[in-house]
Backbone as a printed PyTorch tensor [residue, N CA C, xyz], in Angstrom:
tensor([[[-157.0270,  -59.9930,   28.2140],
         [-156.1170,  -60.9790,   27.6510],
         [-156.8800,  -62.2630,   27.3210]],

        [[-156.6730,  -62.7620,   26.1050],
         [-157.3430,  -63.9930,   25.6970],
         [-156.8080,  -65.1820,   26.5000]],

        [[-157.6230,  -66.2410,   26.5340],
         [-157.2620,  -67.4130,   27.3350],
         [-155.9120,  -67.9840,   26.9170]],

        [[-155.7010,  -68.1040,   25.6100],
         [-154.4360,  -68.6500,   25.1260],
         [-153.2540,  -67.7970,   25.5360]],

        [[-153.4200,  -66.4840,   25.4570],
         [-152.3530,  -65.5650,   25.8470],
         [-152.0920,  -65.6550,   27.3470]],

        [[-153.1600,  -65.7960,   28.1190],
         [-153.0220,  -65.9030,   29.5730],
         [-152.2760,  -67.1810,   29.9480]],

        [[-152.6040,  -68.2810,   29.2750],
         [-151.9260,  -69.5540,   29.5440],
         [-150.4450,  -69.4530,   29.2020]],

        [[-150.1570,  -68.8390,   28.0800],
         [-148.7600,  -68.6770,   27.6540],
         [-147.9920,  -67.8400,   28.6670]],

        [[-148.6110,  -66.7640,   29.1490],
         [-147.9710,  -65.9020,   30.1430],
         [-147.7010,  -66.6580,   31.4410]],

        [[-148.6520,  -67.5130,   31.8530],
         [-148.4720,  -68.3110,   33.0680],
         [-147.3210,  -69.3000,   32.9040]],

        [[-147.2010,  -69.8740,   31.7190],
         [-146.1180,  -70.8190,   31.4550],
         [-144.7590,  -70.1210,   31.5040]],

        [[-144.6840,  -68.9340,   30.9560],
         [-143.4390,  -68.1780,   30.9810],
         [-143.0820,  -67.7970,   32.4170]],

        [[-144.0720,  -67.3600,   33.1890],
         [-143.8310,  -66.9920,   34.5770],
         [-143.4150,  -68.2220,   35.3900]],

        [[-144.0880,  -69.3410,   35.1660],
         [-143.7220,  -70.5680,   35.8660],
         [-142.3160,  -71.0130,   35.5100]],

        [[-141.9790,  -70.9160,   34.2310],
         [-140.6390,  -71.2840,   33.7750],
         [-139.5890,  -70.3910,   34.4270]],

        [[-139.8980,  -69.1060,   34.5270],
         [-138.9580,  -68.1720,   35.1460],
         [-138.6900,  -68.5540,   36.5960]],

        [[-139.7360,  -68.8980,   37.3380],
         [-139.5690,  -69.2720,   38.7420],
         [-138.7460,  -70.5550,   38.8830]],

        [[-139.0040,  -71.5280,   38.0170],
         [-138.2480,  -72.7880,   38.0690],
         [-136.7890,  -72.5480,   37.6950]],

        [[-136.5590,  -71.7320,   36.6650],
         [-135.1990,  -71.4510,   36.2220],
         [-134.3960,  -70.7300,   37.3060]],

        [[-135.0390,  -69.8130,   38.0020],
         [-134.3480,  -69.0990,   39.0780],
         [-133.9360,  -70.0470,   40.1960]],

        [[-134.7310,  -71.0790,   40.4070],
         [-134.4680,  -72.0380,   41.4850],
         [-133.5580,  -73.1850,   41.0510]],

        [[-133.7980,  -73.6970,   39.8320],
         [-133.1300,  -74.9280,   39.3950],
         [-132.0170,  -74.6990,   38.3610]],

        [[-132.0200,  -73.5370,   37.7020],
         [-131.0830,  -73.3280,   36.6070],
         [-131.6120,  -73.9510,   35.3220]],

        [[-130.9140,  -73.6890,   34.2170],
         [-131.3870,  -74.1550,   32.9060],
         [-131.4890,  -75.6780,   32.8380]],

        [[-130.4690,  -76.3710,   33.3040],
         [-130.4530,  -77.8220,   33.1360],
         [-131.3390,  -78.5480,   34.1460]],

        [[-131.7010,  -77.8640,   35.2320],
         [-132.5750,  -78.4950,   36.2040],
         [-134.0490,  -78.2210,   35.9530]],

        [[-134.3200,  -77.3530,   35.0000],
         [-135.7050,  -76.9570,   34.7110],
         [-136.3260,  -77.9030,   33.6850]],

        [[-137.0450,  -78.8950,   34.1660],
         [-137.7150,  -79.8310,   33.2660],
         [-139.0930,  -79.2770,   32.8870]],

        [[-139.6300,  -79.7820,   31.7810],
         [-140.9550,  -79.3210,   31.3580],
         [-142.0170,  -79.6890,   32.3930]],

        [[-141.8490,  -80.8100,   33.0790],
         [-142.7950,  -81.2140,   34.1150],
         [-142.7800,  -80.2130,   35.2710]],

        [[-141.6010,  -79.8170,   35.7170],
         [-141.5010,  -78.8460,   36.8040],
         [-142.0980,  -77.5050,   36.3910]],

        [[-141.8670,  -77.1250,   35.1450],
         [-142.3910,  -75.8460,   34.6520],
         [-143.9110,  -75.8850,   34.5870]],

        [[-144.4670,  -76.9840,   34.0910],
         [-145.9160,  -77.1200,   34.0130],
         [-146.5400,  -77.0660,   35.4060]],

        [[-145.9300,  -77.7560,   36.3520],
         [-146.4460,  -77.7700,   37.7260],
         [-146.4040,  -76.3720,   38.3430]],

        [[-145.2830,  -75.6730,   38.1590],
         [-145.1400,  -74.3370,   38.7150],
         [-146.1080,  -73.3470,   38.0730]],

        [[-146.4990,  -73.6340,   36.8300],
         [-147.4080,  -72.7520,   36.1010],
         [-148.8680,  -73.0480,   36.4100]],

        [[-149.1110,  -74.1990,   37.0480],
         [-150.4860,  -74.6070,   37.3020],
         [-151.1910,  -75.0380,   36.0260]],

        [[-150.3910,  -75.5300,   35.0590],
         [-150.9330,  -75.9360,   33.7680],
         [-150.6050,  -77.4010,   33.4870]],

        [[-151.3700,  -77.9840,   32.5880],
         [-151.0840,  -79.3510,   32.1650],
         [-149.8580,  -79.3480,   31.2510]],

        [[-149.1300,  -80.4570,   31.2750],
         [-147.9560,  -80.5810,   30.4090],
         [-148.3440,  -80.4290,   28.9440]],

        [[-149.5370,  -80.8990,   28.6030],
         [-150.0100,  -80.7880,   27.2210],
         [-150.1350,  -79.3300,   26.7900]],

        [[-150.5140,  -78.4690,   27.7280],
         [-150.6530,  -77.0440,   27.4120],
         [-149.2970,  -76.4390,   27.0810]],

        [[-148.2720,  -76.8820,   27.7990],
         [-146.9240,  -76.3800,   27.5350],
         [-146.4960,  -76.7430,   26.1220]],

        [[-146.7300,  -78.0060,   25.7560],
         [-146.3310,  -78.4550,   24.4210],
         [-147.2050,  -77.8590,   23.3180]],

        [[-148.3790,  -77.4010,   23.6830],
         [-149.2570,  -76.7550,   22.6980],
         [-148.7330,  -75.3510,   22.3700]],

        [[-148.2870,  -74.6260,   23.4050],
         [-147.8560,  -73.2450,   23.2110],
         [-146.3850,  -73.1240,   22.8200]],

        [[-145.5880,  -74.1330,   23.1620],
         [-144.1610,  -74.0980,   22.8340],
         [-143.7720,  -75.4550,   22.2600]],

        [[-143.1610,  -75.4410,   21.0870],
         [-142.8790,  -76.7120,   20.4160],
         [-141.8290,  -77.5440,   21.1560]],

        [[-140.9790,  -76.8910,   21.9660],
         [-140.0050,  -77.6220,   22.7690],
         [-139.5490,  -76.7570,   23.9460]],

        [[-138.7380,  -77.3260,   24.8010],
         [-138.2540,  -76.6180,   25.9880],
         [-137.4510,  -75.3880,   25.6020]],

        [[-136.6370,  -75.5060,   24.5430],
         [-135.7970,  -74.3920,   24.1310],
         [-136.6230,  -73.1680,   23.7550]],

        [[-137.7210,  -73.3930,   23.0490],
         [-138.5580,  -72.2660,   22.6470],
         [-139.1230,  -71.5340,   23.8630]],

        [[-139.4880,  -72.2910,   24.8850],
         [-139.9850,  -71.6780,   26.1110],
         [-138.8680,  -70.9300,   26.8290]],

        [[-137.6820,  -71.5120,   26.8750],
         [-136.5560,  -70.8530,   27.5320],
         [-136.2250,  -69.5280,   26.8570]],

        [[-136.3190,  -69.5070,   25.5440],
         [-135.9980,  -68.2860,   24.8180],
         [-137.0620,  -67.2100,   25.0790]],

        [[-138.3060,  -67.6410,   25.2670],
         [-139.3740,  -66.6950,   25.6170],
         [-139.0980,  -66.1020,   26.9960]],

        [[-138.5630,  -66.9220,   27.8890],
         [-138.2110,  -66.4400,   29.2310],
         [-137.0580,  -65.4410,   29.1470]],

        [[-136.0680,  -65.7170,   28.2970],
         [-134.9430,  -64.8040,   28.1360],
         [-135.4280,  -63.4320,   27.6850]],

        [[-136.3720,  -63.4190,   26.7720],
         [-136.9480,  -62.1540,   26.3140],
         [-137.7010,  -61.4560,   27.4470]],

        [[-138.3950,  -62.2280,   28.2690],
         [-139.1450,  -61.6610,   29.3870],
         [-138.2030,  -61.0500,   30.4240]],

        [[-137.0960,  -61.7350,   30.7020],
         [-136.1100,  -61.2080,   31.6480],
         [-135.5510,  -59.8840,   31.1350]],

        [[-135.2520,  -59.8330,   29.8520],
         [-134.7390,  -58.6020,   29.2590],
         [-135.7440,  -57.4660,   29.4090]],

        [[-137.0270,  -57.7720,   29.2470],
         [-138.0720,  -56.7510,   29.4020],
         [-138.1810,  -56.2640,   30.8430]],

        [[-138.0740,  -57.1890,   31.7970],
         [-138.1390,  -56.8330,   33.2190],
         [-137.0170,  -55.8570,   33.5650]],

        [[-135.8060,  -56.1640,   33.1160],
         [-134.6610,  -55.3160,   33.4210],
         [-134.7640,  -53.9760,   32.6980]],

        [[-135.3090,  -53.9940,   31.4830],
         [-135.4930,  -52.7470,   30.7330],
         [-136.4720,  -51.8250,   31.4490]],

        [[-137.5680,  -52.3990,   31.9310],
         [-138.5670,  -51.5930,   32.6490],
         [-137.9610,  -50.9690,   33.9070]],

        [[-137.1080,  -51.7160,   34.5670],
         [-136.4610,  -51.1970,   35.7760],
         [-135.6390,  -49.9600,   35.4360]],

        [[-134.7840,  -50.0830,   34.4440],
         [-133.9360,  -48.9470,   34.0680],
         [-134.7660,  -47.7630,   33.6100]],

        [[-135.7430,  -48.0270,   32.7600],
         [-136.5920,  -46.9510,   32.2530],
         [-137.3160,  -46.2300,   33.3880]],

        [[-137.6820,  -46.9760,   34.4280],
         [-138.4120,  -46.3800,   35.5420],
         [-137.5340,  -45.6260,   36.5250]],

        [[-136.2760,  -46.0270,   36.6420],
         [-135.3910,  -45.4320,   37.6400],
         [-134.5400,  -44.2850,   37.1090]],

        [[-134.2350,  -44.3190,   35.8240],
         [-133.3390,  -43.3090,   35.2650],
         [-134.0550,  -42.0040,   34.9620]],

        [[-133.3970,  -40.9170,   35.2990],
         [-133.9070,  -39.5960,   34.9480],
         [-133.0360,  -39.0520,   33.8170]],

        [[-133.6530,  -38.5610,   32.7450],
         [-132.8640,  -38.0110,   31.6310],
         [-131.9750,  -36.8580,   32.1100]],

        [[-130.7090,  -36.9010,   31.7430],
         [-129.7500,  -35.8670,   32.1250],
         [-129.2330,  -35.1890,   30.8610]],

        [[-129.4500,  -33.8770,   30.7040],
         [-129.0640,  -33.1850,   29.4750],
         [-127.5830,  -32.8280,   29.4040]],

        [[-126.7550,  -33.7660,   29.7530],
         [-125.3080,  -33.6000,   29.6890],
         [-124.7250,  -35.0010,   29.5790]],

        [[-124.0860,  -35.2970,   28.4690],
         [-123.6570,  -36.6700,   28.1910],
         [-122.7160,  -37.2150,   29.2580]],

        [[-121.7870,  -36.3950,   29.7240],
         [-120.8210,  -36.8590,   30.7250],
         [-121.5300,  -37.2260,   32.0250]],

        [[-122.4420,  -36.3580,   32.4770],
         [-123.1910,  -36.6520,   33.7070],
         [-124.1710,  -37.7990,   33.5010]],

        [[-124.6930,  -37.9290,   32.2790],
         [-125.6190,  -39.0210,   31.9710],
         [-124.9200,  -40.3720,   32.1130]],

        [[-123.6550,  -40.4220,   31.7280],
         [-122.8670,  -41.6500,   31.8720],
         [-122.8150,  -42.0720,   33.3360]],

        [[-122.5400,  -41.1060,   34.2110],
         [-122.4680,  -41.4120,   35.6440],
         [-123.8150,  -41.9040,   36.1710]],

        [[-124.8950,  -41.2470,   35.7630],
         [-126.2330,  -41.6480,   36.1940],
         [-126.5610,  -43.0570,   35.7250]],

        [[-126.2410,  -43.3530,   34.4760],
         [-126.5320,  -44.6660,   33.9080],
         [-125.7690,  -45.7700,   34.6360]],

        [[-124.4900,  -45.5680,   34.8530],
         [-123.6690,  -46.5770,   35.5260],
         [-124.1550,  -46.7970,   36.9600]],

        [[-124.4740,  -45.7130,   37.6510],
         [-124.9330,  -45.8080,   39.0380],
         [-126.2440,  -46.5830,   39.1440]],

        [[-127.2130,  -46.2130,   38.3100],
         [-128.5320,  -46.8580,   38.3730],
         [-128.4580,  -48.3020,   37.8700]],

        [[-127.6930,  -48.5340,   36.8060],
         [-127.5770,  -49.8890,   36.2620],
         [-126.9350,  -50.8300,   37.2820]],

        [[-125.9230,  -50.3550,   37.9970],
         [-125.2850,  -51.2030,   39.0060],
         [-126.2290,  -51.4810,   40.1700]],

        [[-126.9950,  -50.4630,   40.5620],
         [-127.9780,  -50.6590,   41.6200],
         [-129.0000,  -51.7190,   41.2010]],

        [[-129.4000,  -51.6800,   39.9400],
         [-130.3170,  -52.6850,   39.4180],
         [-129.6770,  -54.0750,   39.4620]],

        [[-128.4240,  -54.1580,   39.0290],
         [-127.7270,  -55.4470,   39.0140],
         [-127.6130,  -56.0280,   40.4240]],

        [[-127.3180,  -55.1840,   41.3930],
         [-127.2020,  -55.6570,   42.7790],
         [-128.5490,  -56.1430,   43.3120]],

        [[-129.6200,  -55.4910,   42.8870],
         [-130.9460,  -55.8580,   43.3770],
         [-131.6090,  -56.9930,   42.6280]],

        [[-131.0070,  -57.4060,   41.5250],
         [-131.6110,  -58.4760,   40.7030],
         [-130.5650,  -59.5370,   40.3560]],

        [[-129.7660,  -59.9160,   41.3330],
         [-128.6530,  -60.8310,   41.0490],
         [-129.1240,  -62.1650,   40.4810]],

        [[-130.2190,  -62.6820,   41.0050],
         [-130.7240,  -63.9550,   40.4900],
         [-131.0820,  -63.8410,   39.0030]],

        [[-131.7020,  -62.7270,   38.6360],
         [-132.0450,  -62.5150,   37.2280],
         [-130.7940,  -62.3250,   36.3820]],

        [[-129.7890,  -61.6590,   36.9270],
         [-128.5490,  -61.4440,   36.1860],
         [-127.8620,  -62.7780,   35.8990]],

        [[-127.7950,  -63.6360,   36.9170],
         [-127.1810,  -64.9590,   36.7420],
         [-127.9500,  -65.7620,   35.7080]],

        [[-129.2780,  -65.7170,   35.7990],
         [-130.1100,  -66.4520,   34.8490],
         [-129.9010,  -65.9280,   33.4350]],

        [[-129.8040,  -64.6220,   33.2920],
         [-129.6020,  -64.0380,   31.9690],
         [-128.2700,  -64.4870,   31.3740]],

        [[-127.2190,  -64.4790,   32.1870],
         [-125.9220,  -64.9740,   31.7170],
         [-126.0360,  -66.4360,   31.2890]],

        [[-126.6270,  -67.2360,   32.1610],
         [-126.7360,  -68.6760,   31.9140],
         [-127.5180,  -68.9670,   30.6360]],

        [[-128.6230,  -68.2820,   30.4570],
         [-129.4710,  -68.5380,   29.2970],
         [-128.8700,  -67.9720,   28.0170]],

        [[-128.1360,  -66.8790,   28.1330],
         [-127.4700,  -66.3230,   26.9540],
         [-126.4520,  -67.3190,   26.4120]],

        [[-125.6470,  -67.8950,   27.3040],
         [-124.6510,  -68.8650,   26.8520],
         [-125.3110,  -70.1650,   26.3850]],

        [[-126.4280,  -70.5080,   26.9870],
         [-127.1900,  -71.6760,   26.5320],
         [-127.6150,  -71.4710,   25.0790]],

        [[-128.0690,  -70.2490,   24.7640],
         [-128.4930,  -69.9400,   23.3970],
         [-127.3000,  -69.9090,   22.4450]],

        [[-126.1860,  -69.3300,   22.9000],
         [-124.9920,  -69.2250,   22.0570],
         [-124.4770,  -70.6010,   21.6500]],

        [[-124.6330,  -71.5770,   22.5350],
         [-124.1390,  -72.9250,   22.2520],
         [-125.0050,  -73.6770,   21.2420]],

        [[-126.1490,  -73.1190,   20.8970],
         [-127.0410,  -73.7640,   19.9360],
         [-127.0950,  -72.9390,   18.6680]],

        [[-126.5060,  -73.4680,   17.5680],
         [-126.3970,  -72.7080,   16.3220],
         [-127.7240,  -72.1130,   15.8480]],

        [[-128.8080,  -72.8370,   16.0530],
         [-130.1000,  -72.3320,   15.5810],
         [-130.7320,  -71.3240,   16.5330]],

        [[-130.0710,  -71.0490,   17.6520],
         [-130.6420,  -70.1300,   18.6270],
         [-129.7030,  -68.9770,   18.9760]],

        [[-128.5130,  -68.9720,   18.3900],
         [-127.5490,  -67.9170,   18.6990],
         [-128.1070,  -66.5370,   18.3610]],

        [[-129.0090,  -66.4830,   17.3940],
         [-129.6050,  -65.2010,   17.0020],
         [-130.3290,  -64.5430,   18.1780]],

        [[-130.8890,  -65.3630,   19.0670],
         [-131.6470,  -64.8040,   20.1770],
         [-130.7150,  -64.1070,   21.1730]],

        [[-129.5560,  -64.7190,   21.4310],
         [-128.5800,  -64.0920,   22.3220],
         [-128.1180,  -62.7690,   21.7230]],

        [[-127.8940,  -62.7740,   20.4200],
         [-127.4750,  -61.5440,   19.7340],
         [-128.5690,  -60.4860,   19.8200]],

        [[-129.8110,  -60.9140,   19.6070],
         [-130.9450,  -59.9880,   19.6620],
         [-131.0830,  -59.3870,   21.0610]],

        [[-130.9220,  -60.2260,   22.0840],
         [-131.0470,  -59.7600,   23.4590],
         [-129.9540,  -58.7420,   23.7810]],

        [[-128.7280,  -59.0330,   23.3460],
         [-127.6150,  -58.1220,   23.6050],
         [-127.7950,  -56.8180,   22.8410]],

        [[-128.2010,  -56.9070,   21.5830],
         [-128.3820,  -55.7040,   20.7840],
         [-129.4950,  -54.8290,   21.3500]],

        [[-130.5250,  -55.4790,   21.8980],
         [-131.6030,  -54.7170,   22.5260],
         [-131.0980,  -53.9310,   23.7210]],

        [[-130.1810,  -54.5240,   24.4960],
         [-129.6010,  -53.8390,   25.6500],
         [-128.7450,  -52.6570,   25.2000]],

        [[-127.9520,  -52.8700,   24.1500],
         [-127.1100,  -51.7930,   23.6200],
         [-127.9840,  -50.6320,   23.1490]],

        [[-129.0540,  -50.9560,   22.4370],
         [-129.9400,  -49.9100,   21.9270],
         [-130.6180,  -49.1510,   23.0640]],

        [[-130.9580,  -49.8600,   24.1510],
         [-131.5580,  -49.1860,   25.3000],
         [-130.5740,  -48.1990,   25.9230]],

        [[-129.3480,  -48.6290,   26.1500],
         [-128.3290,  -47.7500,   26.7350],
         [-128.0400,  -46.5830,   25.7940]],

        [[-127.9820,  -46.8780,   24.5210],
         [-127.7310,  -45.8480,   23.5140],
         [-128.8260,  -44.7830,   23.5540]],

        [[-130.0730,  -45.2250,   23.6630],
         [-131.2070,  -44.3080,   23.7220],
         [-131.1540,  -43.4460,   24.9810]],

        [[-130.7870,  -44.0660,   26.1020],
         [-130.6690,  -43.3290,   27.3620],
         [-129.6030,  -42.2420,   27.2510]],

        [[-128.4820,  -42.5730,   26.6490],
         [-127.3890,  -41.6170,   26.5050],
         [-127.7420,  -40.4760,   25.5540]],

        [[-128.5840,  -40.7620,   24.5810],
         [-128.9340,  -39.7590,   23.5700],
         [-130.0470,  -38.8260,   24.0200]],

        [[-130.8470,  -39.2630,   24.9870],
         [-132.0440,  -38.5180,   25.3560],
         [-131.7340,  -37.1410,   25.9230]],

        [[-132.4050,  -36.1320,   25.3620],
         [-132.3190,  -34.7360,   25.8140],
         [-130.9210,  -34.1300,   25.7180]],

        [[-130.0610,  -34.6640,   24.8910],
         [-128.7500,  -34.0660,   24.7110],
         [-128.8610,  -32.8480,   23.7960]],

        [[-128.1910,  -31.7490,   24.1200],
         [-128.2960,  -30.5350,   23.3110],
         [-127.4780,  -30.5850,   22.0280]],

        [[-126.6560,  -31.6290,   21.8860],
         [-125.7980,  -31.7330,   20.7110],
         [-126.1940,  -32.8940,   19.8140]],

        [[-125.8470,  -32.7610,   18.5410],
         [-126.0250,  -33.8540,   17.5880],
         [-124.8560,  -34.8110,   17.7660]],

        [[-125.1400,  -35.9950,   18.2340],
         [-124.0780,  -36.9740,   18.4960],
         [-124.2640,  -38.1640,   17.5640]],

        [[-123.1980,  -38.5660,   16.9180],
         [-123.2570,  -39.6780,   15.9760],
         [-123.7150,  -40.9480,   16.6870]],

        [[-124.6320,  -41.6560,   16.0680],
         [-125.1500,  -42.8850,   16.6660],
         [-124.0370,  -43.9020,   16.8780]],

        [[-123.1060,  -43.9590,   15.9400],
         [-122.0100,  -44.9270,   16.0630],
         [-121.1700,  -44.6510,   17.3050]],

        [[-120.9870,  -43.3680,   17.6560],
         [-120.2270,  -43.0190,   18.8540],
         [-120.9740,  -43.4400,   20.1220]],

        [[-122.2840,  -43.2110,   20.1240],
         [-123.0870,  -43.5990,   21.2920],
         [-123.1470,  -45.1160,   21.4280]],

        [[-123.1670,  -45.8310,   20.3120],
         [-123.1970,  -47.2860,   20.3550],
         [-121.9190,  -47.8320,   20.9830]],

        [[-120.7770,  -47.2730,   20.5840],
         [-119.4940,  -47.7090,   21.1480],
         [-119.4440,  -47.4080,   22.6430]],

        [[-119.9350,  -46.2360,   23.0350],
         [-119.9570,  -45.8640,   24.4500],
         [-120.8650,  -46.8000,   25.2370]],

        [[-122.0310,  -47.1090,   24.6890],
         [-122.9650,  -48.0240,   25.3500],
         [-122.3450,  -49.4130,   25.5010]],

        [[-121.7010,  -49.9000,   24.4430],
         [-121.0590,  -51.2190,   24.4950],
         [-119.9700,  -51.2550,   25.5580]],

        [[-119.2110,  -50.1770,   25.6660],
         [-118.1320,  -50.1010,   26.6610],
         [-118.6950,  -50.1630,   28.0780]],

        [[-119.7570,  -49.4110,   28.3150],
         [-120.3780,  -49.3920,   29.6450],
         [-120.9310,  -50.7660,   29.9930]],

        [[-121.6270,  -51.4070,   29.0530],
         [-122.1950,  -52.7350,   29.2950],
         [-121.0960,  -53.7570,   29.5770]],

        [[-120.0310,  -53.7100,   28.7760],
         [-118.9250,  -54.6520,   28.9660],
         [-118.3000,  -54.4620,   30.3500]],

        [[-118.1240,  -53.2070,   30.7590],
         [-117.5450,  -52.9450,   32.0700],
         [-118.4300,  -53.4220,   33.2040]],

        [[-119.7210,  -53.1060,   33.1270],
         [-120.6560,  -53.5260,   34.1770],
         [-120.7510,  -55.0480,   34.2630]],

        [[-120.8400,  -55.7060,   33.1180],
         [-120.9220,  -57.1710,   33.1200],
         [-119.6610,  -57.7920,   33.7180]],

        [[-118.5040,  -57.2290,   33.3610],
         [-117.2490,  -57.7570,   33.8980],
         [-117.1630,  -57.6000,   35.4030]],

        [[-117.5530,  -56.4480,   35.9040],
         [-117.5200,  -56.2040,   37.3510],
         [-118.5080,  -57.1220,   38.0670]],

        [[-119.6730,  -57.3260,   37.4520],
         [-120.6750,  -58.1960,   38.0670],
         [-120.1910,  -59.6400,   38.1340]],

        [[-119.6240,  -60.1500,   37.0580],
         [-119.1260,  -61.5310,   37.0630],
         [-118.0510,  -61.6980,   38.1360]],

        [[-117.1620,  -60.7170,   38.2360],
         [-116.1180,  -60.7620,   39.2510],
         [-116.7190,  -60.7630,   40.6560]],

        [[-117.7510,  -59.9360,   40.8540],
         [-118.4010,  -59.8450,   42.1670],
         [-119.1430,  -61.1330,   42.5050]],

        [[-119.7660,  -61.7430,   41.5110],
         [-120.4830,  -62.9980,   41.7390],
         [-119.5170,  -64.1280,   42.0810]],

        [[-118.3850,  -64.1640,   41.3920],
         [-117.4120,  -65.2330,   41.6040],
         [-116.6190,  -65.0450,   42.8950]],

        [[-116.3010,  -63.7860,   43.2000],
         [-115.4790,  -63.4990,   44.3820],
         [-115.9380,  -62.1690,   44.9740]],

        [[-116.9880,  -62.1890,   45.8040],
         [-117.5590,  -60.9510,   46.3460],
         [-116.5370,  -60.1000,   47.0990]],

        [[-116.4990,  -58.8280,   46.7470],
         [-115.6210,  -57.8700,   47.4160],
         [-116.1810,  -56.4870,   47.1120]],

        [[-116.9650,  -55.9680,   48.0450],
         [-117.6690,  -54.6970,   47.8190],
         [-116.7050,  -53.5480,   47.5560]],

        [[-115.6030,  -53.5080,   48.2880],
         [-114.6350,  -52.4180,   48.1190],
         [-114.0080,  -52.4680,   46.7240]],

        [[-113.6530,  -53.6750,   46.2780],
         [-113.0520,  -53.8130,   44.9460],
         [-114.0440,  -53.4130,   43.8580]],

        [[-115.2840,  -53.8680,   44.0040],
         [-116.2980,  -53.5380,   43.0020],
         [-116.5510,  -52.0400,   42.9510]],

        [[-116.5790,  -51.3940,   44.1200],
         [-116.7810,  -49.9510,   44.1780],
         [-115.6640,  -49.2130,   43.4580]],

        [[-114.4320,  -49.6600,   43.6790],
         [-113.2920,  -49.0400,   43.0080],
         [-113.3350,  -49.2860,   41.5060]],

        [[-113.7270,  -50.4920,   41.1120],
         [-113.8400,  -50.8090,   39.6880],
         [-114.9010,  -49.9500,   39.0100]],

        [[-116.0050,  -49.7130,   39.7140],
         [-117.0700,  -48.8730,   39.1670],
         [-116.5860,  -47.4350,   38.9880]],

        [[-115.7960,  -46.9500,   39.9360],
         [-115.2290,  -45.6070,   39.8110],
         [-114.3330,  -45.5170,   38.5780]],

        [[-113.5150,  -46.5440,   38.3720],
         [-112.6260,  -46.5640,   37.2090],
         [-113.4240,  -46.6300,   35.9100]],

        [[-114.4650,  -47.4580,   35.8980],
         [-115.3270,  -47.5490,   34.7140],
         [-115.9730,  -46.2050,   34.4410]],

        [[-116.4700,  -45.5640,   35.4800],
         [-117.1250,  -44.2730,   35.3280],
         [-116.1600,  -43.2270,   34.7810]],

        [[-114.9390,  -43.2040,   35.3130],
         [-113.9340,  -42.2460,   34.8530],
         [-113.6210,  -42.4610,   33.3740]],

        [[-113.4320,  -43.7300,   33.0030],
         [-113.0890,  -44.0420,   31.6080],
         [-114.2510,  -43.7260,   30.6660]],

        [[-115.4700,  -44.0850,   31.0780],
         [-116.6420,  -43.8520,   30.2290],
         [-116.9310,  -42.3570,   30.1010]],

        [[-116.7400,  -41.6080,   31.1720],
         [-116.9430,  -40.1660,   31.1090],
         [-115.8920,  -39.5070,   30.2090]],

        [[-114.6610,  -40.0300,   30.2410],
         [-113.6200,  -39.5150,   29.3460],
         [-114.0040,  -39.7630,   27.8850]],

        [[-114.5460,  -40.9500,   27.6160],
         [-115.0230,  -41.2520,   26.2570],
         [-116.1340,  -40.2910,   25.8530]],

        [[-117.0560,  -40.0390,   26.7930],
         [-118.1620,  -39.1160,   26.5070],
         [-117.6440,  -37.7170,   26.2200]],

        [[-116.6550,  -37.2770,   26.9860],
         [-116.0730,  -35.9570,   26.7700],
         [-115.4210,  -35.8530,   25.4080]],

        [[-114.7450,  -36.9300,   25.0080],
         [-114.1100,  -36.9550,   23.6890],
         [-115.1600,  -36.9030,   22.5850]],

        [[-116.2480,  -37.6260,   22.7720],
         [-117.3280,  -37.6230,   21.7850],
         [-117.8990,  -36.2130,   21.6260]],

        [[-118.0450,  -35.4990,   22.7250],
         [-118.6290,  -34.1620,   22.6940],
         [-117.7590,  -33.1520,   21.9470]],

        [[-116.4450,  -33.4050,   21.8840],
         [-115.5670,  -32.4630,   21.1780],
         [-115.8570,  -32.4450,   19.6870]],

        [[-116.4950,  -33.5040,   19.1870],
         [-116.8020,  -33.5840,   17.7600],
         [-118.3000,  -33.3560,   17.4890]],

        [[-119.0640,  -33.1140,   18.5430],
         [-120.5200,  -32.9340,   18.3930],
         [-120.8430,  -31.4870,   18.0440]],

        [[-121.9170,  -31.3120,   17.3160],
         [-122.4020,  -29.9820,   16.9380],
         [-123.7180,  -29.6980,   17.6500]],

        [[-123.9570,  -28.4330,   18.0480],
         [-125.2510,  -28.0880,   18.6700],
         [-126.4060,  -28.4240,   17.7400]],

        [[-127.4940,  -28.9220,   18.3270],
         [-128.6610,  -29.2290,   17.5220],
         [-129.2840,  -27.9400,   16.9750]],

        [[-129.8140,  -28.0490,   15.7770],
         [-130.4630,  -26.8950,   15.1760],
         [-131.7300,  -26.5670,   15.9370]],

        [[-131.9660,  -25.2870,   16.2120],
         [-133.1410,  -24.8810,   16.9770],
         [-134.3630,  -24.7940,   16.0750]]])
């Protein structure tokens, strides 16, 4: 890794640590530079402003969570069972990375509130949808319309995010467990419906 790339990576990592501790509004460029072990001038050299650095962190968080899912999920050659596997593993990830989940929510809304940066929140969300869509499509024996998988992925993400926000605001393990069962039942029903219109892949 070149020196400039290494410095940029350190700044992003330092920013991530400060954001996890202080939140978006408490993360000053001075605190980020100190946590990164870099001069403030280096931060301004690699990022034209605080927002640009924050958006780089948002992308990094998305990559961290993507790697987790990719590493933990096993491809299941049955769409209905794949839904259950995805929901189970994704929730386990959410429970184990709550600080990152909160930061992702916070930074997404921070981006949405800025007209010139709303594209990044959209890009981050679309990347998540595409990841879930790819997981659902992998090793399936049937030809499934991408639009159907996209809707299924969006439904699963919306359900998981809703349950997580509820759990963060008012923790209740029993309620969350029941909500996950309901989400799984509904998502599996959607998957079953999708399969009724799917055709076997050509050999």
